[in-house]
Each structure stands twice: as C-alpha cells, then as structure tokens.
Backbone as ProteinMPNN parsed JSONL, in Angstrom:
{"seq_chain_A": "MKPVTALVVAGVFAVVCVVVAAACGPDGLAFADATTSSLRLSRVLLGFVVGAALSVTGAALQALLRNPLADPYVLGVSGGAAMGASVFVAIAGAAGVSSTVLSLGLSGAGVV", "coords_chain_A": {"N_chain_A": [[172.536, 116.36, 52.155], [170.798, 119.153, 51.059], [169.013, 121.876, 52.922], [166.518, 122.935, 51.652], [165.798, 120.798, 49.901], [165.987, 118.507, 51.822], [163.314, 119.819, 53.351], [161.675, 119.43, 51.519], [161.011, 116.832, 50.998], [160.654, 115.975, 53.568], [157.991, 117.113, 53.807], [156.443, 115.759, 51.863], [156.612, 113.429, 52.798], [155.109, 113.789, 54.932], [152.542, 114.295, 54.26], [151.902, 112.152, 52.772], [151.935, 110.298, 54.909], [149.604, 111.534, 56.162], [147.408, 111.18, 54.311], [147.655, 107.98, 54.387], [147.117, 107.459, 57.092], [144.377, 108.708, 57.219], [142.95, 106.649, 55.69], [143.033, 104.532, 56.961], [141.621, 102.085, 58.37], [139.011, 99.919, 60.275], [138.765, 97.797, 58.831], [141.142, 97.584, 57.153], [142.935, 99.47, 54.742], [141.245, 101.424, 53.325], [139.092, 103.612, 52.043], [136.045, 104.297, 53.098], [132.499, 105.432, 53.191], [132.077, 108.793, 52.189], [130.961, 110.327, 54.57], [132.64, 108.882, 56.987], [135.246, 109.049, 56.143], [135.343, 111.813, 56.046], [135.41, 112.691, 58.393], [137.695, 110.679, 59.487], [139.75, 112.451, 58.114], [139.655, 114.614, 59.355], [140.548, 114.371, 62.097], [142.936, 113.211, 61.794], [144.067, 114.845, 60.717], [143.511, 116.974, 62.746], [145.291, 115.802, 64.612], [147.952, 115.807, 63.527], [148.362, 118.726, 63.419], [148.252, 119.264, 66.121], [150.292, 118.014, 67.163], [152.672, 119.042, 65.462], [152.407, 121.7, 66.878], [153.197, 121.03, 69.319], [155.768, 120.244, 68.923], [157.037, 122.52, 67.869], [156.759, 124.258, 70.148], [158.19, 122.794, 71.938], [160.709, 122.907, 70.74], [161.061, 125.812, 70.752], [161.173, 126.516, 73.34], [163.823, 125.083, 73.905], [165.271, 126.545, 72.647], [164.981, 129.004, 73.698], [166.18, 128.69, 76.223], [168.517, 128.05, 75.562], [169.625, 125.404, 75.679], [169.834, 121.887, 74.585], [168.579, 119.835, 76.219], [166.653, 120.553, 77.717], [163.196, 120.327, 78.475], [159.87, 120.177, 79.566], [159.289, 118.781, 81.976], [161.338, 118.298, 83.032], [162.189, 121.263, 83.704], [159.971, 121.667, 85.205], [157.859, 122.782, 84.537], [155.501, 121.189, 83.639], [154.595, 119.803, 86.172], [154.33, 121.893, 87.399], [151.672, 122.492, 86.039], [150.266, 120.301, 86.606], [149.509, 120.67, 89.214], [148.262, 122.909, 89.179], [145.649, 122.23, 87.849], [145.396, 120.597, 90.009], [144.605, 122.07, 92.138], [142.194, 123.477, 91.051], [140.655, 121.338, 90.634], [140.235, 120.4, 93.387], [138.842, 122.719, 94.613], [136.823, 123.509, 93.21], [135.584, 121.025, 93.477], [134.811, 121.313, 96.241], [133.109, 123.479, 95.8], [131.306, 122.401, 94.608], [130.725, 122.558, 91.77], [129.198, 121.874, 88.507], [129.944, 119.12, 86.224], [130.56, 119.84, 83.771], [131.574, 122.532, 83.869], [133.566, 122.297, 85.065], [135.03, 120.42, 83.54], [135.805, 121.944, 81.627], [137.055, 124.183, 82.505], [139.12, 123.112, 83.595], [141.359, 122.609, 81.703], [142.184, 125.363, 81.275], [142.969, 125.909, 83.887], [145.359, 124.203, 84.179], [146.673, 125.71, 82.614], [147.418, 127.891, 83.627]], "CA_chain_A": [[171.049, 116.852, 51.783], [170.518, 120.532, 51.288], [168.112, 122.302, 53.569], [165.165, 122.901, 50.852], [165.579, 119.445, 49.458], [165.208, 117.742, 53.25], [162.085, 119.915, 53.86], [160.152, 118.977, 50.319], [161.222, 115.517, 51.305], [159.649, 115.985, 54.944], [156.516, 117.632, 53.123], [155.732, 114.946, 50.911], [156.323, 112.404, 53.545], [153.904, 114.042, 56.125], [151.131, 114.075, 53.531], [151.36, 110.503, 52.563], [151.14, 110.101, 56.093], [148.266, 112.123, 56.458], [146.623, 110.183, 53.786], [147.791, 106.715, 54.832], [146.311, 107.338, 57.965], [143.104, 108.884, 56.985], [142.746, 106.031, 54.98], [143.522, 103.363, 57.922], [140.315, 101.624, 59.142], [139.116, 98.628, 60.892], [138.872, 97.005, 57.334], [142.71, 97.92, 56.367], [143.669, 100.7, 53.952], [140.232, 101.724, 52.11], [138.392, 104.691, 52.049], [134.381, 103.905, 53.108], [131.859, 106.569, 52.749], [132.29, 110.212, 52.704], [131.173, 110.742, 56.167], [133.587, 108.134, 57.553], [136.598, 109.543, 55.172], [135.598, 113.115, 56.497], [135.872, 112.306, 60.375], [139.104, 110.293, 59.771], [140.509, 113.206, 58.14], [139.594, 115.509, 60.368], [140.779, 113.667, 63.402], [144.184, 112.859, 61.622], [144.65, 116.592, 60.436], [143.692, 117.699, 64.211], [146.498, 115.201, 65.357], [149.145, 116.466, 62.9], [148.601, 120.278, 63.885], [148.642, 119.267, 67.735], [151.945, 117.379, 66.893], [153.321, 120.287, 65.117], [152.268, 122.565, 67.721], [153.852, 120.705, 70.4], [157.258, 120.266, 68.475], [157.452, 123.924, 67.942], [156.597, 124.589, 71.605], [159.46, 122.239, 72.461], [161.951, 123.571, 70.064], [161.114, 127.189, 71.163], [161.865, 126.156, 74.833], [164.922, 124.942, 74.065], [165.876, 127.715, 72.033], [165.307, 130.182, 74.975], [166.697, 128.491, 77.376], [169.739, 127.39, 75.03], [169.784, 124.249, 76.097], [169.043, 121.166, 73.752], [167.978, 119.09, 76.991], [165.328, 121.295, 78.284], [161.77, 119.888, 78.428], [158.867, 120.55, 80.623], [159.479, 117.673, 83.064], [162.933, 118.842, 83.67], [161.966, 122.58, 84.078], [159.285, 121.486, 86.456], [156.794, 123.403, 83.759], [154.379, 119.655, 83.73], [154.576, 119.461, 87.272], [153.183, 123.461, 88.039], [150.551, 122.589, 85.252], [149.672, 119.405, 87.439], [149.378, 121.19, 90.49], [147.267, 123.967, 88.9], [144.932, 121.315, 88.094], [144.934, 119.807, 90.901], [144.011, 122.735, 92.805], [140.934, 124.062, 90.578], [139.761, 120.056, 91.054], [139.756, 120.594, 94.881], [138.35, 124.105, 94.857], [135.594, 123.173, 92.395], [134.658, 119.891, 93.983], [134.241, 121.384, 97.358], [132.068, 124.225, 95.951], [129.793, 122.084, 94.11], [130.516, 123.058, 90.396], [128.993, 120.907, 87.738], [131.073, 118.566, 85.577], [130.412, 120.839, 82.519], [132.14, 123.495, 84.277], [134.522, 121.475, 85.535], [135.696, 119.894, 82.649], [136.135, 123.296, 80.66], [137.974, 124.785, 83.568], [140.353, 122.254, 83.88], [142.421, 123.051, 81.05], [142.427, 126.61, 81.8], [143.693, 125.665, 85.152], [146.417, 123.608, 84.252], [147.637, 126.54, 81.884], [147.632, 128.973, 84.547]], "C_chain_A": [[171.056, 118.465, 51.739], [169.345, 120.321, 51.985], [166.351, 122.063, 52.75], [165.084, 121.437, 50.683], [164.88, 118.252, 50.85], [163.798, 118.338, 53.408], [161.207, 119.378, 52.566], [160.516, 117.368, 50.628], [160.143, 115.092, 52.403], [158.533, 116.421, 54.818], [155.863, 116.631, 52.605], [155.71, 113.856, 51.867], [155.103, 112.633, 54.315], [152.768, 113.978, 55.246], [151.141, 112.73, 53.088], [151.029, 109.982, 53.409], [150.082, 109.955, 56.688], [147.526, 110.989, 55.859], [146.496, 108.839, 53.94], [146.747, 106.604, 56.095], [144.846, 107.627, 58.094], [142.273, 107.564, 56.337], [142.228, 104.638, 55.879], [141.987, 102.976, 58.518], [140.227, 100.268, 60.006], [139.095, 97.434, 59.962], [140.151, 97.102, 56.613], [142.499, 98.916, 55.773], [142.537, 100.535, 52.623], [139.537, 102.928, 52.786], [136.543, 104.252, 52.248], [133.628, 105.373, 52.612], [132.615, 107.844, 52.877], [132.178, 110.696, 53.955], [132.277, 110.457, 57.162], [134.784, 108.845, 57.231], [136.871, 111.13, 56.099], [136.138, 113.188, 57.897], [137.26, 111.751, 60.436], [139.996, 111.129, 59.463], [140.665, 114.464, 58.768], [140.439, 115.195, 61.589], [142.44, 113.625, 62.742], [145.02, 114.285, 61.34], [145.09, 117.528, 61.852], [145.426, 117.043, 64.79], [147.647, 115.62, 64.902], [149.527, 118.226, 63.34], [148.891, 120.091, 65.205], [150.053, 118.599, 68.014], [152.508, 118.409, 66.604], [153.776, 121.279, 66.209], [153.182, 122.198, 68.94], [155.145, 120.553, 69.946], [157.984, 121.697, 68.247], [157.404, 124.446, 69.179], [158.115, 124.172, 72.028], [160.97, 122.874, 71.921], [162.183, 125.221, 70.626], [161.598, 127.497, 72.645], [163.057, 126.11, 74.797], [165.752, 125.965, 73.452], [166.249, 129.161, 73.146], [166.032, 130.045, 75.909], [168.499, 127.941, 76.968], [170.032, 126.227, 75.375], [169.346, 123.026, 75.523], [168.494, 120.059, 74.93], [167.003, 119.441, 77.914], [164.121, 120.684, 77.918], [161.161, 120.091, 79.494], [158.807, 119.663, 81.655], [160.704, 118.256, 83.796], [162.947, 120.196, 84.324], [160.935, 122.551, 85.208], [157.878, 122.5, 85.81], [155.426, 122.403, 84.003], [153.881, 119.815, 85.229], [153.588, 120.588, 87.895], [151.87, 123.119, 87.369], [149.796, 121.629, 86.154], [149.12, 120.089, 88.389], [148.662, 122.123, 90.217], [146.135, 123.269, 88.97], [144.299, 120.843, 88.86], [144.327, 120.665, 92.1], [142.577, 123.209, 92.363], [139.91, 122.78, 90.919], [139.264, 120.258, 92.456], [138.866, 121.38, 95.144], [136.994, 123.736, 94.136], [134.843, 122.057, 92.97], [134.161, 120.172, 95.446], [132.924, 122.704, 97.273], [131.367, 123.642, 94.92], [129.548, 122.197, 92.689], [130.42, 121.509, 89.305], [130.114, 120.62, 86.818], [131.659, 119.082, 84.26], [131.921, 121.555, 82.661], [133.471, 123.025, 84.492], [135.647, 120.849, 84.419], [136.624, 120.835, 81.618], [137.169, 123.943, 81.265], [139.158, 124.299, 83.841], [141.475, 122.423, 83.582], [143.237, 124.264, 81.056], [143.147, 126.561, 83.107], [145.078, 125.135, 85.138], [147.454, 124.681, 83.42], [148.205, 127.607, 82.425], [148.891, 128.753, 85.428]], "O_chain_A": [[171.479, 118.93, 52.797], [168.672, 119.29, 51.969], [165.403, 121.361, 53.102], [164.253, 120.843, 51.37], [163.873, 117.545, 50.888], [162.931, 117.488, 53.609], [160.073, 118.936, 52.749], [159.642, 116.747, 50.023], [159.202, 114.302, 52.325], [157.8, 116.181, 55.778], [154.659, 116.542, 52.848], [154.666, 113.207, 51.806], [154.184, 111.816, 54.363], [151.834, 113.403, 55.805], [150.027, 112.207, 53.101], [150.074, 109.208, 53.345], [149.585, 109.057, 57.368], [147.078, 110.043, 56.507], [145.399, 108.333, 53.702], [145.776, 105.848, 56.116], [144.123, 107.002, 58.87], [141.054, 107.486, 56.484], [141.295, 103.897, 55.568], [141.354, 103.834, 59.133], [141.228, 99.645, 60.362], [139.369, 96.285, 60.307], [140.201, 96.687, 55.455], [141.613, 99.559, 56.337], [142.652, 99.961, 51.541], [139.499, 103.083, 54.007], [135.955, 103.891, 51.228], [134.115, 106.198, 51.839], [133.631, 107.954, 53.564], [133.053, 111.383, 54.483], [132.783, 111.269, 57.935], [135.394, 109.291, 58.203], [137.911, 111.548, 56.608], [137.176, 113.711, 58.303], [138.033, 112.198, 61.284], [141.063, 111.066, 60.074], [141.641, 115.212, 58.702], [141.087, 116.164, 61.985], [143.221, 114.183, 63.512], [146.159, 114.642, 61.641], [146.048, 118.249, 62.133], [146.386, 117.686, 65.214], [148.511, 115.863, 65.744], [150.629, 118.75, 63.506], [149.848, 120.75, 65.612], [150.725, 118.747, 69.034], [153.019, 118.949, 67.586], [154.923, 121.638, 66.474], [153.855, 123.073, 69.485], [155.904, 120.816, 70.88], [159.181, 121.938, 68.404], [158.249, 125.332, 69.305], [159.008, 124.952, 72.361], [161.979, 123.187, 72.553], [163.286, 125.715, 70.859], [162.242, 128.477, 73.018], [163.68, 126.91, 75.495], [166.91, 126.153, 73.825], [167.208, 129.916, 73.308], [166.566, 130.983, 76.501], [169.385, 127.591, 77.748], [171.255, 126.119, 75.292], [168.197, 122.827, 75.916], [167.803, 119.214, 74.362], [166.581, 118.69, 78.794], [164.078, 120.502, 76.701], [161.84, 120.213, 80.514], [157.917, 120.02, 82.427], [160.835, 118.571, 84.979], [163.592, 120.367, 85.358], [161.036, 123.376, 86.115], [156.998, 122.886, 86.579], [154.411, 122.871, 84.518], [152.67, 119.959, 85.394], [152.561, 120.445, 88.559], [150.867, 123.403, 88.023], [148.691, 122.016, 86.532], [147.892, 120.054, 88.314], [148.112, 122.465, 91.265], [145.437, 123.451, 89.968], [143.095, 120.586, 88.825], [143.639, 120.112, 92.958], [141.749, 123.344, 93.264], [138.758, 122.922, 91.328], [138.061, 120.288, 92.713], [137.967, 120.993, 95.891], [136.02, 123.748, 94.888], [133.612, 122.069, 92.984], [133.265, 119.476, 95.924], [132.089, 122.942, 98.146], [130.728, 124.433, 94.226], [128.415, 122.003, 92.251], [131.149, 120.518, 89.277], [131.021, 121.41, 86.559], [132.774, 118.884, 83.778], [132.956, 121.369, 82.021], [134.426, 123.57, 83.938], [136.872, 120.863, 84.545], [137.689, 120.594, 81.05], [138.162, 124.271, 80.614], [140.115, 124.946, 84.267], [142.459, 122.464, 84.321], [144.457, 124.357, 80.918], [144.04, 127.397, 83.244], [145.91, 125.528, 85.956], [148.681, 124.611, 83.481], [149.185, 128.214, 81.992], [149.211, 129.594, 86.268]]}, "name": "protein", "num_of_chains": 1, "seq": "MKPVTALVVAGVFAVVCVVVAAACGPDGLAFADATTSSLRLSRVLLGFVVGAALSVTGAALQALLRNPLADPYVLGVSGGAAMGASVFVAIAGAAGVSSTVLSLGLSGAGVV"}
C-alpha cells in the first residue's frame, strides 16, 4: 500500500471513530439534543488531540535517541515528573497552600 493511500485510509478511519464516539451515549448510538452532542464532540476531539500529541511526543523521543524501544519509563522521564510533583505537594502542603493553587501548580511541577 502506498503511503498516501495509507494516510487517506487512516484519516477516514479517524473521522469515523470520532463521529461514532461522539454519537455513543447511555442509550446506544444516537445523537441527543444539541447541547449533549456538542459536549460529547468537544470531549472526543480533546481526547483525539491529546492522543495525537502523546504519539508525536513518543515518536520524537524515539527519533531523537535513535532507539525504537525508548519510552518515558525506561529513560526515567516519568519518574522525574513524579518526583517533581511529589516535592511540590510536600512543599505546598507544608506552606498551607489552597487546593486551587495546588491543583494548578501540580501539572507545572511535573513538567519541571
């Protein structure tokens, strides 16, 4: 299969998956009112974008290190992020920081 054909098939498949996921609800495959459909579609699209970003990040990490087995767990990136978040929780907890500031700063502490 040619690469262009594979990309077109993957794109069509992704669009079909997004539409079916947005249509799924507690009553099966059916679009409810406009508000519910817009909420479902926004959540499905956000999940699609986050998944795409994670896959691009993983591919970039593997390309940068030229190792097809490279992942955040093997390299210690996820452990470092967990340690940064833990240190932030310990310091913020000792300082008596509010839960709103704690929840906002936790993601940033994991990245640093």
